[in-house]
C-alpha positions as CSV (number, residue, x, y, z in Angstrom):
1,M,16.9,57.7,57.1
2,V,19.8,56.8,59.4
3,D,19.6,56.0,63.1
4,P,22.2,58.2,64.8
5,E,22.9,55.6,67.5
6,T,23.3,52.5,65.3
7,Q,24.2,54.2,62.0
8,A,21.9,51.6,60.4
9,G,19.3,52.5,57.9
10,W,15.7,52.1,58.9
11,A,12.5,52.9,57.1
12,P,9.5,52.9,59.4
13,E,7.1,53.9,56.7
14,A,8.1,50.9,54.5
15,A,7.8,48.6,57.5
16,E,4.2,49.8,58.1
17,D,3.4,49.3,54.5
18,E,4.6,45.8,54.6
19,A,2.6,45.1,57.7
20,D,-0.5,46.5,56.1
21,E,0.0,44.2,53.1
22,E,0.7,41.0,55.2
23,M,-1.7,41.2,58.1
24,P,-5.1,41.7,56.3
25,L,-4.3,38.7,54.1
26,S,-4.1,36.3,57.1
27,L,-6.7,38.0,59.3
28,R,-9.4,38.8,56.7
29,L,-12.5,36.6,57.2
30,S,-14.2,35.2,54.1
31,I,-17.9,34.5,53.8
32,A,-17.1,30.8,54.4
33,D,-15.3,31.7,57.7
34,T,-18.3,33.7,58.9
35,L,-20.5,30.6,58.4
36,T,-17.9,28.6,60.3
37,L,-18.1,31.1,63.2
38,G,-21.9,30.6,63.1
39,N,-21.3,26.9,63.6
40,A,-19.2,27.6,66.7
41,T,-21.8,30.0,68.1
42,C,-24.6,27.4,67.7
43,G,-22.4,24.8,69.5
44,F,-21.7,27.1,72.4
45,M,-25.4,28.0,72.7
46,A,-26.3,24.3,72.7
47,V,-24.1,23.9,75.8
48,Y,-25.8,27.0,77.4
49,F,-29.3,25.6,76.9
50,T,-28.3,22.2,78.2
51,T,-27.0,23.8,81.3
52,T,-29.7,26.4,82.0
53,G,-32.7,24.4,80.9
54,I,-31.8,20.9,81.9
55,L,-29.0,20.7,84.4
56,I,-29.6,23.6,86.7
57,P,-33.4,22.9,87.1
58,H,-32.5,19.3,88.0
59,L,-30.0,20.4,90.6
60,Q,-32.6,22.8,92.1
61,G,-35.1,20.0,92.3
62,S,-37.5,21.5,89.8
63,E,-40.4,19.2,88.7
64,E,-41.1,21.2,85.6
65,T,-40.6,18.7,82.7
66,G,-41.9,21.1,80.0
67,M,-38.9,23.5,80.4
68,A,-36.4,20.6,80.2
69,R,-38.2,19.3,77.1
70,H,-38.1,22.7,75.4
71,S,-34.4,23.1,76.3
72,A,-33.5,19.7,75.1
73,A,-35.2,20.4,71.8
74,T,-33.6,23.8,71.5
75,T,-30.2,22.2,72.2
76,V,-30.6,19.7,69.4
77,I,-32.0,22.3,67.0
78,L,-28.9,24.4,67.6
79,M,-26.7,21.4,66.8
80,L,-28.7,20.9,63.6
81,C,-28.2,24.6,62.8
82,A,-24.5,24.1,63.4
83,A,-24.6,21.2,60.9
84,V,-26.3,23.5,58.3
85,F,-23.5,26.1,58.8
86,D,-20.9,23.3,58.5
87,L,-22.5,22.1,55.3
88,F,-22.7,25.5,53.7
89,D,-19.3,26.8,54.7
90,G,-17.7,24.0,52.7
91,L,-19.9,24.7,49.7
92,V,-19.2,28.4,49.8
93,A,-15.5,27.8,50.3
94,R,-15.4,25.6,47.1
95,K,-17.4,28.1,45.1
96,L,-15.7,31.3,46.3
97,R,-12.7,31.1,48.5
98,S,-11.6,30.7,52.1
99,S,-9.1,32.5,54.2
100,P,-5.8,30.9,55.3
101,M,-7.5,30.4,58.7
102,G,-10.4,28.5,57.1
103,A,-9.3,25.0,57.8
104,E,-8.3,25.7,61.4
105,L,-11.6,27.6,62.1
106,D,-13.6,24.7,60.8
107,N,-11.8,22.2,63.0
108,L,-12.2,24.3,66.1
109,S,-15.8,25.0,65.4
110,D,-16.6,21.4,64.8
111,L,-14.9,20.5,68.1
112,I,-17.3,22.8,69.9
113,S,-20.5,21.9,68.1
114,F,-20.0,18.2,67.4
115,G,-17.5,17.3,70.1
116,L,-18.1,19.3,73.3
117,A,-21.9,19.9,72.8
118,P,-23.0,16.3,72.3
119,A,-20.5,15.0,74.9
120,Y,-21.9,17.5,77.4
121,F,-25.4,16.4,76.5
122,V,-24.5,12.8,77.3
123,L,-22.9,13.9,80.6
124,V,-26.0,15.8,81.7
125,Y,-28.2,12.9,80.6
126,G,-26.2,10.7,83.0
127,M,-27.0,13.2,85.8
128,V,-30.8,13.6,85.2
129,A,-32.0,10.3,83.9
130,N,-33.6,8.0,86.4
131,D,-31.8,4.8,85.6
132,A,-28.5,6.4,84.6
133,H,-25.1,6.1,86.3
134,Q,-23.4,9.5,86.4
135,R,-19.8,8.3,86.5
136,V,-20.3,5.7,83.7
137,A,-22.1,8.4,81.6
138,A,-19.2,10.7,82.2
139,V,-16.9,8.0,80.7
140,G,-19.2,7.8,77.7
141,A,-19.1,11.5,77.3
142,I,-15.3,11.5,77.3
143,V,-15.3,8.8,74.7
144,V,-17.4,10.9,72.4
145,L,-15.3,14.0,72.9
146,L,-12.0,12.1,72.3
147,A,-13.4,10.4,69.2
148,V,-14.2,13.8,67.7
149,V,-10.8,15.2,68.7
150,L,-9.0,12.2,67.1
151,R,-11.3,12.3,64.0
152,L,-10.6,16.0,63.4
153,A,-6.9,15.6,63.9
154,R,-6.8,12.7,61.5
155,F,-8.9,14.6,59.0
156,S,-6.2,17.3,59.0
157,C,-3.4,14.9,58.4
158,V,-4.7,12.0,56.2
159,T,-5.6,12.3,52.6
160,V,-8.5,10.1,51.4
161,K,-10.0,9.6,48.0
162,D,-12.2,12.4,46.8
163,G,-15.9,12.2,47.6
164,T,-15.6,10.1,50.8
165,F,-14.9,10.6,54.5
166,Q,-12.9,8.1,56.5
167,G,-15.1,7.3,59.4
168,M,-18.5,8.8,60.3
169,P,-18.4,12.6,59.9
170,S,-18.5,14.4,63.2
171,P,-21.8,16.3,62.5
172,F,-23.5,13.0,61.6
173,G,-21.9,11.4,64.7
174,A,-23.1,14.2,67.0
175,L,-26.7,14.0,65.8
176,T,-26.6,10.2,66.1
177,V,-25.4,10.5,69.7
178,V,-28.1,12.9,70.7
179,S,-30.7,10.8,68.9
180,I,-29.6,7.7,70.9
181,V,-30.1,9.7,74.1
182,L,-33.6,11.0,73.0
183,L,-34.7,7.5,72.2
184,E,-34.8,6.9,76.0
185,L,-33.5,3.4,75.8
186,P,-32.3,1.5,78.9
187,F,-29.1,3.1,80.2
188,W,-26.6,0.4,79.2
189,A,-28.1,0.0,75.7
190,T,-27.8,3.8,75.3
191,L,-24.2,3.7,76.5
192,L,-23.2,0.9,74.2
193,A,-24.9,2.6,71.2
194,I,-23.0,5.9,72.0
195,I,-19.7,4.1,72.3
196,G,-20.4,2.3,69.0
197,T,-21.1,5.7,67.3
198,A,-17.8,7.0,68.7
199,W,-16.0,4.0,67.3
200,L,-17.6,4.6,63.8
201,M,-16.2,8.2,63.9
202,V,-12.6,7.0,64.3
203,S,-13.0,3.9,62.2
204,R,-11.8,3.6,58.5
205,V,-15.4,2.9,57.3
206,E,-16.1,5.1,54.3
207,Y,-19.0,7.7,54.3
208,P,-19.9,9.7,51.3
209,K,-19.4,13.5,51.3
210,P,-22.6,15.5,51.2
211,R,-22.4,17.0,47.7
212,G,-25.0,17.5,45.0
213,P,-28.2,15.6,45.6
214,L,-26.8,14.1,48.8
215,A,-26.3,17.6,50.2
216,V,-29.9,18.5,49.3
217,A,-31.2,15.3,50.9
218,M,-29.1,16.1,54.1
219,L,-30.5,19.6,54.3
220,A,-34.1,18.3,53.8
221,W,-33.5,15.7,56.6
222,I,-32.2,18.5,58.9
223,V,-35.3,20.6,58.3
224,A,-37.5,17.6,58.9
225,A,-35.7,16.9,62.2
226,M,-36.2,20.4,63.3
227,G,-39.9,20.0,62.7
228,L,-40.0,16.8,64.7
229,L,-38.2,18.5,67.6
230,A,-40.6,21.4,67.5
231,A,-43.6,19.1,67.6
232,W,-42.2,17.3,70.6
233,A,-41.2,20.5,72.4
234,F,-44.7,21.9,72.1
235,D,-46.3,18.6,73.1
236,A,-48.1,18.2,69.8
237,P,-50.3,15.1,69.3
238,G,-48.0,12.2,68.5
239,G,-45.0,14.5,68.9
240,L,-43.1,12.0,71.0
241,L,-43.7,9.1,68.6
242,L,-42.7,11.3,65.6
243,L,-39.5,12.3,67.5
244,Q,-38.6,8.7,68.4
245,T,-39.2,7.6,64.8
246,G,-36.9,10.3,63.5
247,C,-34.2,9.4,66.1
248,A,-34.5,5.7,65.2
249,L,-34.1,6.6,61.5
250,Q,-31.0,8.7,62.3
251,V,-29.4,5.7,64.2
252,V,-30.4,3.3,61.4
253,L,-28.9,5.5,58.8
254,G,-25.6,5.8,60.8
255,A,-25.4,2.0,60.8
256,V,-26.6,1.3,57.2
257,I,-24.6,3.9,55.2
258,P,-21.3,2.2,55.9
259,L,-22.8,-1.2,54.9
260,F,-23.6,0.3,51.5
261,A,-20.2,1.8,51.2
262,T,-18.6,-1.5,52.1
263,A,-20.7,-3.4,49.6
264,R,-19.7,-0.8,46.9
265,R,-16.0,-1.3,47.8
266,V,-16.4,-5.0,47.5
267,N,-18.1,-4.8,44.2
268,N,-15.4,-2.4,42.9
269,F,-12.7,-4.9,44.1
270,R,-14.4,-7.7,42.2
271,D,-14.8,-5.6,39.0
272,N,-11.1,-4.7,39.2
273,R,-10.1,-8.4,39.6
274,R,-12.3,-9.4,36.6
275,E,-10.7,-6.6,34.5
276,A,-7.2,-7.8,35.6
277,R,-8.0,-11.4,34.7
278,A,-9.5,-10.3,31.3
279,A,-6.3,-8.3,30.6
280,Q,-4.1,-11.4,31.3
281,L,-6.0,-13.6,28.9
282,P,-4.4,-14.0,25.4
């Protein structure tokens, strides 16, 4: 068909067919993408419960500690659910497929659930804790947020050897940060531990990827952590002790795992040197 004004050929039906072929390919969500959006939803709801259940009652002068405890437990459980979604979207993407938006959706969702949510949790902690300093806590929250931003940006640009992460993974880092807060240590000890966790996230320390038995162990640990939080939220006998034990174990794991990775790297280096020397011998 010819346009009478331009005398140029145009084919609207063909253009529509091309659009129909191109747009769904880039916009269609896969199963893995749906799980990723679940991750983002959990992160947003964690911020919501931190605000409505902890911050607002504190600003209104409420003396009800039970609601704050329930809201704090709900917030951390939502972060744990986000970690489950993050674990399974990677597994599903490897088994099936992901859309062209998959990597971007994953980074944006991780930023909400494991960057914004824990940083906001630290910020609110600085406002409600008795011995906290609000402005200093705000600096700690910014450090956590920027560490996750830098980590996710580096993850998109840097290629590392298969089976490892460079730096503490952001879900593990977020859970370690909130565990440090829930331990209720003195303020300055809490702040230093949070900054140390942020440093581990942007460091070059190697952490194993959760695959195979390690993924099963991680899922079991998340389920156990949810149980500990529920026991604490409903004021079960020994609930606080169980929660603090779980939080302490989370912090210890965050510090010990890189030591094992470093020891393994040193052993591999020594083995390679022995093999090189053996190859040079006549």
